[in-house]
KOLVEXLO-996079 format. One record per residue: x, y, z of N, C-alpha, C in turn; residue in three letters. Coordinates in steps of 0.2 Angstrom, whole numbers, plus 2048, in hexadecimal, padded with zeros to 3 digits. Layout:
<nodes>
XYZXYZXYZALA
...
</nodes>
This chain:
<nodes>
84087083884186A83483B86882FUNK
83C86782983786582583585E826UNK
82E85D82682B85682682B852820UNK
82D84C82082D84881A826847818UNK
82584781181E84580F81C83E810UNK
81683D81181383681280D83580EUNK
80B82F80C80582D80980182880DUNK
7FB82880D7F78238117F481E80CUNK
7F581880D7F38138097EE80E80CUNK
7E980C8097E380880C7E2802808UNK
7E27FC80B7E17F68087D97F5807UNK
7D77F58007D07F57FF7CD7EF7FCUNK
7D27EA7FA7D07E47F77D47DE7FBUNK
7D17D97FB7D47D37FF7DA7D07FAUNK
7DF7CD7FE7E47CA7FA7E37C37F9UNK
7DE7C07FB7DC7B97FA7DB7B87F3UNK
7DF7B37F17DF7B17EA7E37B57E5UNK
7E77BA7E87EB7BE7E47F27BB7E3UNK
7F67BC7DE7FD7BA7DD8017BB7E3UNK
8067B77E580B7B77EA80E7BE7EAUNK
8107C07E48137C77E380F7CD7E6UNK
8097CD7E48047D27E78047D27EEUNK
8037CB7F18037CB7F98097CE7FCUNK
80F7CC7F98157CF7FC8157D67FCUNK
8137D97F68137E17F680E7E47FBUNK
8097E17FC8047E38018077E2808UNK
80A7DD80A80D7DC8108137E1811UNK
8177E280B81C7E680B81A7EE80DUNK
8147EF80B8127F680D80F7F6814UNK
80F7F181880D7F081E8057F081FUNK
8027ED81A7FB7EC81B7F97E581CUNK
7F57E48217F37DD8237EB7DC823UNK
7E77E18257E07E08257DD7E481FUNK
7D77E281D7D37E68197D17ED81CUNK
7D17F28187CF7F981A7D57FC81FUNK
7DA7F98207DF7FB8247E3801820UNK
7E48068247E880C8217EF80D824UNK
7F480D8207FB80E8227FE81481FUNK
80281782380581E82180D81C81FUNK
80F81D81981581C817819822814UNK
81F822814823828810821828809UNK
82182E80681F82F7FF82582E7FBUNK
8288287FA82E8277F682C8237EFUNK
8318237EB82F8207E482F8187E5UNK
8328157EA83180E7EC82A80C7EEUNK
8278107F382180F7F581C8107F0UNK
81C8167EC8188187E68188127E1UNK
81E80F7E081E8097DB81A8037DEUNK
81B8027E48177FC7E78107FD7E6UNK
80D8037E88068057E78048047E0UNK
8088067DB8078067D48067FF7D2UNK
8097FA7D58097F37D38027F07D5UNK
7FF7F27DA7F97EF7DC7F37F57DDUNK
7F27F97D87EC7FE7D87E57FB7DAUNK
7E57F47D87DE7F17D97DD7EF7E0UNK
7E27EF7E47E27ED7EB7E27F27F0UNK
7E57F87EE7E57FD7F37E38047F0UNK
7E28097F47E18107F27E58157F7UNK
7E681A7F47EA8207F77E48247FBUNK
7E58258027E08298057E3830806UNK
7DF8348057E183C8067DF83E80DUNK
</nodes>
């Protein structure tokens, strides 16, 4: 069975003072704390969320 592709996303900037829309995207990705890394499926929806907040997160290899 083939494994689904995943990406690791790290929160590198605080959400304090950010627009509510950005905060909801960060929470939707499952990020709560600074420098937290989560693994999510590599889907267009997740990629789109990351693309909306590139100044707050980074993709970890």
